[in-house]
C-alpha positions as CSV (number, residue, x, y, z in Angstrom):
1,M,12.4,13.7,-10.1
2,L,9.3,11.7,-8.9
3,V,9.7,9.1,-6.2
4,N,7.9,5.8,-6.3
5,S,5.0,6.0,-3.8
6,S,5.8,2.7,-2.0
7,T,9.4,3.9,-1.6
8,F,8.2,7.2,-0.2
9,Y,5.9,5.6,2.4
10,E,8.5,3.1,3.5
11,S,11.0,5.9,4.1
12,L,8.7,7.8,6.5
13,P,9.8,7.7,10.2
14,D,7.9,5.6,12.7
15,K,5.0,7.2,14.4
16,C,5.8,7.8,18.1
17,C,3.9,8.8,21.2
18,S,4.1,12.6,21.7
19,K,4.5,12.1,25.5
20,C,6.8,9.1,26.1
21,G,8.2,8.4,22.6
22,E,7.0,4.8,22.3
23,K,6.4,3.5,18.8
24,L,2.7,3.6,17.9
25,E,1.0,1.0,15.8
26,E,-0.1,2.6,12.5
27,L,-3.7,2.1,11.6
28,A,-5.3,3.1,8.3
29,D,-8.1,5.2,9.8
30,C,-6.7,6.3,13.2
31,Y,-4.8,9.5,13.9
32,Y,-4.0,9.3,17.6
33,T,-0.6,10.7,18.8
34,V,-0.6,9.4,22.4
35,C,-0.2,5.8,23.3
36,Y,-2.6,3.8,25.4
37,A,-0.3,3.8,28.4
38,C,0.0,7.6,28.5
39,T,-3.8,8.1,28.2
40,E,-4.4,5.4,30.8
41,T,-7.0,3.6,28.7
42,T,-7.4,-0.1,28.2
43,F,-7.4,-1.5,24.7
44,Y,-9.8,-4.4,24.1
45,P,-9.1,-6.0,20.6
46,L,-12.1,-7.0,18.6
47,S,-10.4,-9.9,16.9
48,P,-9.5,-13.1,18.8
49,V,-6.6,-13.5,16.2
50,Y,-4.9,-10.5,17.9
51,L,-5.0,-12.3,21.2
52,T,-3.6,-15.6,19.9
53,L,-0.7,-13.9,18.1
54,N,0.3,-11.5,20.8
55,Y,-0.6,-13.4,24.0
56,P,0.4,-17.0,23.7
57,A,-1.3,-19.5,26.1
58,V,0.3,-19.7,29.5
59,K,1.8,-23.1,30.2
60,E,1.3,-24.4,33.7
């Protein structure tokens, strides 16, 4: 019996870091297996929308 493709992809387990086990963000064209913290790299987003959604303004 064939499974609907959307059901198949939704049932796949989350992608996790191979070193620490933290859940990785899934990107369409990226196949990394280690998170940024474990590789000690800094991620600079290209879109300002990412910053406004994930880092709300600090209220003083």
